C-alpha positions as CSV (number, residue, x, y, z in Angstrom):
1,M,260.9,358.4,-122.5
2,C,261.8,361.9,-121.5
3,T,264.9,361.9,-123.6
4,R,262.9,360.8,-126.6
5,A,260.4,363.6,-126.1
6,A,263.3,366.1,-125.7
7,A,265.0,364.8,-128.8
8,C,261.7,365.1,-130.8
9,N,260.9,368.6,-129.6
10,I,264.4,370.1,-129.3
11,G,266.9,368.1,-131.3
12,I,265.2,367.2,-134.5
13,P,263.9,370.7,-135.3
14,Q,267.5,372.0,-135.3
15,V,268.0,370.6,-138.8
16,F,266.0,373.6,-140.0
17,W,269.2,375.5,-139.7
18,L,270.2,373.8,-142.9
19,K,268.5,375.2,-146.1
20,K,268.1,371.8,-147.6
21,F,265.6,370.8,-144.9
22,R,263.8,374.2,-144.8
23,V,262.9,374.3,-148.5
24,S,261.9,370.6,-149.0
25,T,258.3,369.8,-148.5
26,F,259.1,366.2,-147.8
27,W,261.4,367.0,-144.9
28,L,258.9,369.6,-143.5
29,W,256.3,366.8,-143.3
30,I,258.7,364.3,-141.7
31,I,260.0,366.7,-139.1
32,S,256.6,368.1,-138.3
33,F,255.4,364.5,-137.7
34,V,258.3,363.8,-135.4
35,V,257.6,367.0,-133.5
36,L,253.9,365.9,-133.2
37,V,255.0,362.6,-131.8
38,G,257.3,364.4,-129.3
39,M,254.4,366.6,-128.1
40,W,252.2,363.6,-127.7
41,L,255.0,361.9,-125.6
42,E,255.3,365.0,-123.5
43,R,251.6,365.0,-122.7
44,F,251.6,361.3,-122.0
45,I,254.5,361.7,-119.6
46,I,252.8,364.5,-117.7
47,V,249.4,362.6,-117.4
48,V,250.7,359.1,-116.7
49,V,253.4,360.1,-114.2
50,S,251.0,362.4,-112.3
51,L,248.4,359.7,-112.0
52,S,250.8,357.0,-111.0
53,R,252.5,358.8,-108.1
54,D,251.2,359.5,-104.7
55,F,250.6,363.1,-103.5
56,L,253.4,362.9,-101.0
57,T,256.8,363.3,-102.5
58,S,258.4,361.2,-99.7
59,S,256.6,358.1,-101.0
60,W,257.8,358.5,-104.6
61,A,260.9,356.4,-104.1
62,S,261.9,353.6,-101.7
63,T,264.6,354.4,-99.2
64,T,267.2,352.2,-97.7
65,D,268.6,352.6,-94.3
66,E,272.2,353.7,-94.0
67,W,274.2,353.5,-90.9
68,I,273.9,357.2,-90.2
69,G,270.1,357.1,-90.5
70,Y,269.9,354.1,-88.2
71,F,272.2,355.8,-85.7
72,C,270.3,359.1,-85.7
73,R,266.9,357.4,-85.3
74,H,267.8,355.0,-82.6
75,H,270.6,356.6,-80.6
76,C,270.1,360.4,-80.8
77,L,267.8,362.4,-78.7
78,F,266.4,365.5,-80.4
């Protein structure tokens, strides 16, 4: 979803470099609507992701034990 928001907010407005799209009212409406959707997606990502994750960053992803982590936890004295 982040790539869609970036495409709508960064990629699509780059067609304004071409004069054909800058002077046409139809294309101005279409591109402005796409940018509006991209902005909505950006806000949606910010709100939903911030509400769905815990406050501790260590609990955002599941971790798997590797041999070095197991060794350091169980055989090393710090």
